[in-house]
Steps between C-alpha positions, in 0.01 A plus 500: 500500500698172536822511696812552294706233680376141445648405835239715669211311334625139505471423874172691524356306207597167653351602836182632336438185299570269797264707724206414276571126492447221754825427697534150338491648153705810585790281628521325166483820292824553303701809594478794259843658445517847649770631263672428173808378690288252701325380187841442338622304805191279497540436125868410554403256780242335275752465222751352745242243612428399141872474428542271802222269374649491150842412644341220707330375180829496301710350785242224555507410133877465498490293819243274340723428204783407736263266685400314184851450375612357832186323615322348197670157506401456866143611421478252210601214730245613760213516248578162343507335842174673594314388186645157428322182593629305793812300416604696188785672686684368802665833594589848383828367362304240304291774342819680390659184365196392301428852371856542367503153354174565314545862389864595547650746748345828372150372418503259787558764770353808337178360345226761525744782580359728227175567691665612828767698314228691311275524797749539784597861425143633536422247772785591734475864394134508603584310819757752619289792376202353687715456810606865485146612447387271780742667741355840405146371564598338832668826604178695445299248706749442784774758548859367518726550797642845581815408303285426196569125508214261432441211740544143374120457521458806274760362260317169494171672416664691220648174371158335489367799307774459240358158398161642400605683181771243434252211475352641175840440339626200697203268452497480116876492466538229758219303323702515180828427679387187686328357188826533302700363791302176529397420146838349409480253794153389391585419138516145375800392285472662156202715600500864389446763774155666499642848554783658299561789739354757728287680243370167369392408853309824542328465158392141565384566854297798381347289220408225746350712781549874443659730756372279783726223375801728461452638855425165667653489845481874565332458842755233600779729384371783720453261791865404463649841421308705754632329817822408321578864413409607850757257643745583221533873553463477880782246528727695265446827686544338840824325406624811321445712812679242716801497269520877451794658687390709801660786684631373837388817683158577348410151379377651170589353166814638335641449155363269232449129513761299308394313186596172676254577783230595245558163325466315833180686590354435156572128518347473844192690381446248226502213748258690730265549203478134395463328835139613579360486145656195332188283524304777324763506227464127449123536456556793262746302283264205478208724422683683226637190326183286520305414188132582481289673768637463850440678832719587800293265716538214250879545487529512881290182539697318233838590656396412850345169383821396326753587770355687794666815625832394352351525147484881541881528539661335192791710381526684832879443513561643147272793583702592807823432308382744235368755750845584635697578177201632299375745765855597598549592132165682495574733793863540390378604157246740651752665730765528227239653265398755769865586561563545128190723468602711802845553349346590163217728620597626845813692414532652843482177692834355605575132545 
């Protein structure tokens, strides 16, 4: 006759099953709840983990919208300098002046903004969701410190992981964005633009080369965003920890970081992201705006042949100039969204 109390059978059942398995397999066997209360606690923990990931997804999306609104004009200048022939623009200011003279203030500085606005919410949402998931994966592989804090190396690994799912969204949207950003600067007087908008770009790219054409530059995008995201999240977390107020006696963090400090950490993280990967971004922009069949190797040889190493850094100044306000806005948006969700859903938490 089975025991009347489930708590009497749970531990025995776990031990019995593990005793019949090799140690390597037994260690990975999930725990079977020994009582209804334990099962309820585990279900609650799983729901809490899902809620955390959903919040990261939503906060990342809001942060992405903030980044586009603030950073798109800088990005447009960067892309036009990266893709223009030598001598077309003398400086970033020259790009702005000529763009506004040709297309007006709104179209001149926000050309191609529809693609990132449509794509940025899922793109940043997936990035911050992937980062949160990456931290969970890293934690299972290498345990955090006794206080539960991940090391900067662990943060960096989680950041690299976030770029993997994000690339599936980033690559096609950036392909559309850069095409729209540069087509105006390549038109002859009186010539009609080839593409009418983001959807038109997708339709014509698909008609010309199928999904392969739409997703051109995916490998280059991952090569940029993998190391870039690793540096991005690691720099943000490092600076955030340095700026967080600490207890003078214990040395442990106390209180919450101010929004001004979050903004500073976000801006610095953006600079840290661009410095190691900018040449890869130049190759990606060239690859995604080129006509016909091109390869990464062909783009690299062409760039180096025209200007040496310096040819891989056009628009570097505008990129860094954009990195500070755009990424400050990103992390500020993410933190504000998290705070709003905590106030809305965590009724017992006090701020």
